[in-house]
Structures are given as structure tokens and as C-alpha cells.
C-alpha positions as CSV (number, residue, x, y, z in Angstrom):
1,M,149.9,88.2,26.9
2,D,146.4,86.9,25.8
3,L,145.2,83.9,26.0
4,L,142.3,84.5,23.0
5,S,143.0,85.4,19.5
6,K,140.5,87.0,16.7
7,H,143.5,86.9,14.3
8,N,142.7,83.8,13.3
9,T,141.8,83.0,9.4
10,K,139.1,80.8,10.6
11,V,138.1,83.4,13.0
12,V,138.5,86.1,10.8
13,K,136.2,84.7,8.3
14,T,133.9,83.2,11.0
15,N,133.6,87.1,12.1
16,K,132.8,88.4,8.7
17,R,130.7,86.0,7.0
18,Q,128.4,85.5,10.3
19,V,126.7,88.7,10.9
20,G,125.7,89.3,14.5
21,Y,128.6,87.0,15.9
22,S,132.3,87.5,18.1
23,M,134.4,85.0,17.9
24,R,137.7,84.1,20.0
25,I,139.9,81.2,19.7
26,M,142.6,79.6,22.3
27,H,145.7,77.8,20.4
28,L,147.6,75.6,22.5
29,S,150.7,73.5,21.4
30,P,149.2,70.5,20.0
31,S,149.7,66.8,21.5
32,T,153.0,66.6,23.1
33,S,154.6,69.1,20.6
34,S,155.6,71.6,24.1
35,G,157.4,69.2,25.7
36,F,155.3,69.8,29.0
37,G,152.7,67.4,28.6
38,N,149.4,65.9,26.2
39,T,146.6,68.6,25.4
40,C,145.1,66.0,22.7
41,G,145.0,62.6,24.2
42,K,144.0,60.9,21.0
43,E,145.7,62.2,18.1
44,T,146.6,59.6,15.7
45,I,149.5,59.9,13.0
46,G,147.7,61.0,10.8
47,C,146.0,63.8,12.4
48,K,149.3,65.1,14.0
49,D,151.0,64.7,10.6
50,S,147.9,67.1,9.2
51,C,148.1,69.4,12.1
52,F,147.7,73.3,11.6
53,R,151.2,73.5,13.6
54,N,152.5,72.1,10.7
55,S,151.4,74.5,8.2
56,G,151.0,78.7,7.3
57,H,151.7,81.0,10.3
58,F,151.4,78.6,12.6
59,L,155.4,77.5,11.4
60,H,156.4,80.9,12.2
61,K,158.9,80.6,15.4
62,R,157.0,83.5,17.3
63,V,153.3,81.7,16.8
64,R,155.0,78.7,18.1
65,S,156.6,80.3,21.0
66,A,153.3,82.1,21.7
67,H,151.5,78.3,21.7
68,D,154.6,76.6,23.9
69,Y,154.2,79.9,26.4
70,K,150.8,78.9,27.1
71,T,150.8,75.2,27.3
72,E,153.6,75.5,29.7
73,W,152.0,77.9,31.8
74,F,148.5,75.7,31.6
75,F,150.4,72.6,33.0
76,K,152.9,74.1,35.2
77,D,150.5,76.9,36.8
78,R,146.7,75.6,36.0
79,F,145.5,77.5,38.6
80,T,146.9,80.9,37.5
81,F,145.9,80.1,33.9
82,K,142.3,79.6,34.6
83,A,142.0,82.7,36.3
84,A,143.0,84.6,33.6
85,L,141.3,82.4,31.1
86,L,138.0,83.1,32.8
87,G,138.6,86.5,32.5
88,E,139.2,87.0,29.4
89,C,136.0,84.8,28.7
90,V,133.9,87.3,31.0
91,S,135.3,90.6,29.0
92,H,134.6,88.8,25.8
93,E,131.3,88.4,26.6
94,Y,130.5,91.8,27.7
95,D,132.4,93.6,25.5
96,S,130.0,91.9,22.9
97,E,126.9,92.7,24.2
98,V,128.1,96.4,25.1
99,V,128.5,96.7,20.8
100,G,125.2,94.3,20.1
101,F,127.3,90.9,19.1
102,N,126.8,87.7,20.1
103,P,130.0,86.0,21.8
104,A,131.2,82.3,20.7
105,I,134.4,80.9,21.8
106,R,136.4,78.3,20.7
107,L,139.0,77.0,23.7
108,N,140.6,73.7,21.5
109,G,141.8,75.8,19.0
110,T,144.8,73.1,18.9
111,S,144.1,71.2,21.6
112,D,141.4,68.6,23.0
113,I,141.1,69.4,26.9
114,A,138.4,68.0,28.9
115,W,137.3,72.0,29.3
116,E,133.7,71.0,30.9
117,E,136.1,69.2,33.4
118,E,138.6,71.6,33.9
119,T,136.7,75.1,33.9
120,P,133.2,73.9,34.7
121,E,133.2,77.6,36.3
122,I,133.5,79.6,32.7
123,F,130.2,78.2,31.4
124,E,128.7,79.3,34.5
125,Q,129.9,82.3,34.6
126,C,129.7,83.3,30.5
127,P,126.1,82.3,30.1
128,N,125.8,84.1,27.1
129,T,128.6,82.6,25.5
130,Q,128.3,79.9,23.0
131,F,131.6,77.9,23.3
132,L,132.0,75.6,21.2
133,D,134.9,72.7,20.3
134,Y,135.8,69.7,17.9
135,T,136.9,66.6,19.6
136,K,138.2,63.2,19.2
137,H,137.1,61.8,22.9
138,L,134.1,59.4,22.2
139,S,132.9,59.9,25.9
140,R,133.1,63.8,26.0
141,M,130.5,63.3,22.0
142,L,128.4,60.9,23.9
143,C,127.9,62.8,26.9
144,F,127.9,66.1,25.0
145,L,124.5,64.3,23.1
146,S,123.4,62.6,26.1
147,R,123.0,66.3,28.3
148,G,119.9,66.7,30.3
149,V,119.3,62.5,30.0
150,R,119.4,60.1,33.3
151,G,121.0,63.0,35.0
152,V,124.1,63.7,32.8
153,C,125.3,67.1,33.1
154,F,126.9,69.0,30.7
155,P,127.1,73.1,29.8
156,E,124.5,73.8,28.0
157,N,126.4,76.9,25.6
158,Y,129.0,73.8,25.2
159,H,128.6,72.7,21.3
160,L,131.5,69.4,20.4
161,T,131.6,68.5,16.9
162,F,133.3,64.7,16.6
163,S,136.1,64.7,14.5
164,R,137.4,61.5,12.0
165,S,140.4,59.9,11.8
166,E,142.2,57.6,10.1
167,N,141.1,54.8,12.8
168,N,137.7,55.8,13.8
169,W,134.9,55.9,11.8
170,A,133.2,53.4,13.9
171,D,133.0,55.9,16.6
172,C,131.8,58.5,13.9
173,L,128.7,56.2,12.8
174,D,127.8,55.6,16.3
175,V,127.9,59.7,17.0
176,L,125.9,59.7,13.6
177,D,123.5,57.4,14.7
178,R,123.0,59.5,18.0
179,G,122.5,62.6,16.0
180,G,125.4,63.9,16.3
181,N,127.9,65.9,13.5
182,V,131.5,64.8,12.3
183,A,134.0,66.6,10.7
184,V,136.2,64.8,8.3
185,V,139.2,66.2,5.9
186,F,138.3,65.5,2.3
187,E,140.6,65.7,-0.8
188,E,137.5,67.1,-2.4
189,L,134.4,67.9,-0.7
190,P,131.0,65.6,-1.9
191,K,127.6,65.6,-1.5
192,T,127.7,62.8,0.5
193,Y,129.4,60.5,2.9
194,G,128.6,57.5,4.5
195,G,125.0,57.9,3.9
196,F,125.0,61.8,5.2
197,E,124.5,65.3,3.8
198,V,128.1,66.7,3.8
199,I,127.9,70.6,4.6
200,D,131.0,73.1,4.3
201,G,133.1,73.2,7.1
202,D,135.2,76.0,6.0
203,E,132.5,78.7,5.2
204,H,132.3,79.5,8.9
205,D,133.4,78.0,12.6
206,L,130.2,78.3,14.2
207,R,129.1,74.8,14.5
208,F,126.4,75.3,16.8
209,L,124.6,76.6,13.6
210,D,124.9,73.2,11.7
211,A,121.9,71.1,11.5
212,S,122.6,67.5,12.8
213,P,123.1,64.9,11.7
214,R,125.8,66.1,9.1
215,I,129.1,65.4,8.2
216,V,130.8,68.5,8.5
217,G,133.5,68.5,5.6
218,L,136.7,70.1,6.1
219,L,138.8,70.2,2.7
220,A,142.6,69.5,3.5
221,K,144.8,71.9,4.1
222,G,149.1,72.2,4.6
223,R,150.6,69.2,4.9
224,A,147.0,67.2,4.9
225,R,147.2,67.7,0.9
226,S,149.5,65.1,0.4
227,D,148.6,63.1,3.8
228,I,148.8,59.1,3.2
229,T,147.7,57.4,6.7
230,G,143.6,57.9,5.4
231,F,143.3,61.3,7.3
232,R,142.2,62.5,4.7
233,V,139.4,61.3,2.6
234,M,140.6,60.4,-0.8
235,K,137.8,61.2,-3.7
236,I,138.6,57.7,-5.1
237,D,137.2,56.2,-1.4
238,C,134.1,58.9,-1.0
239,E,132.8,57.1,-4.4
240,A,133.6,53.8,-3.0
241,L,131.8,53.8,0.0
242,H,128.7,56.0,-1.9
243,T,128.9,52.9,-4.1
244,A,128.7,50.2,-1.3
245,V,126.4,52.0,0.3
């Protein structure tokens, strides 16, 4: 079973629209849904209810079983899991460059694992691959933004975008003020939010191409369209915040 996939809807769209890039993504079971451990750590009620695991093809038993299998493998035999992941990343970099494409990999498709700590060798042995992820861990995001400053080490080929939930807007503002980008799920994409320009994050998933600081706007999908926790920003809330700003 391959750990990296090219069949995710967002990946397919990215590879079609961003000519010259070849992207892969890894999906583990989010949060504690697999029963083997927690792959997130900063999950909230809103993001758990709105998670992709609860919509689309992720609802299929075969897909969920595959995610659970990979997650069990990660928690029960981390050594062989990381060895297999490294092998697939190296192969993707080689195969992409052979045909003239720039390799990109998103390791946390439905998880939030600090791969810079788990598998630093991946970034070292795949120097020409651009890795990217979203995270709700403020410490990870600040480390990414501070790399090269005061001795802070973070892989040069690993890009992070912070993710808003229903209870971390203060952290989002901290990230934005430091020059980072924040992904926000909206009922309807506004032009600005909180005084920052909103860009369409559904066009592709290569977040390292985004200017900063920006809000990466994502339209609510699946169960997120009926969210009532505040995870999804409603149009009326955007208008109220804009007026306040």
C-alpha cells in the first residue's frame, strides 16, 4: 500500500492548474479516529466535525480502512513506516525530475504531525522537493517563521500555513503580524478578513507560492457547510469584523 497518493481531488486540481509541479499527499486517520493514537493534538470540536473524513469519498469504508491501516502502522512500527515514507519521497523526487517536474509533497493531508521532528532525514535526503502542510500548532508555525533567526532550525524546504479554528483567532493574528499566512474556512469568500487580503485557497494546494501575510480562504465543504461552532466563518461575521476594523 502506497503512503503517498496522487488521487486526492485537491492534488489532481493542483497538478492540472500549476503546470510544472507534481504533488503527492499522505492521508492518515485524523485525531483519535483510528483508535491507535492522536495524529493531530490541537483538534477542536469544530474541526473534528468539519474534517474531510466526514465527507466525500472519505466516507467510503475502503478509504477509511486504508487510512486506519497507515495510522496503525505509524503508531505500532514507526521505524519501518518512516523508512517506507522516506523511500516514497525519494522516488517521487527522482520520478518528477526525470520528466521535468518540480516535486511537492504534503505529509499531513488529514493529520498534524511535526514531521520536522519525526523524520528530519526526509527533508535532508529530498532537498529538491518542496514539502508543505497546514498546522494548528502555534509552536510549529512560529518555528517555521523564525528559521534562521537566533539559531532556530527548521527545514528550508518545508512550508507551513497556520489554520484557524473556532477558538484560536488571537494566535492567527500573531502569525499574520509575523508575516505568516492563515487558512480560514468561510461560508463565502470575502475580499478581506481582519484587515488582511483573502486569496482563494481552493485554486490549488501549493501554499508556498502564496504571497504573505495573507488569509488563505477555503470554502466550507461537506459537513463544514452546516457548522455551528464558529469553525466556519459566516458571511455576516465577515461583515461585522470588517465594520469593526
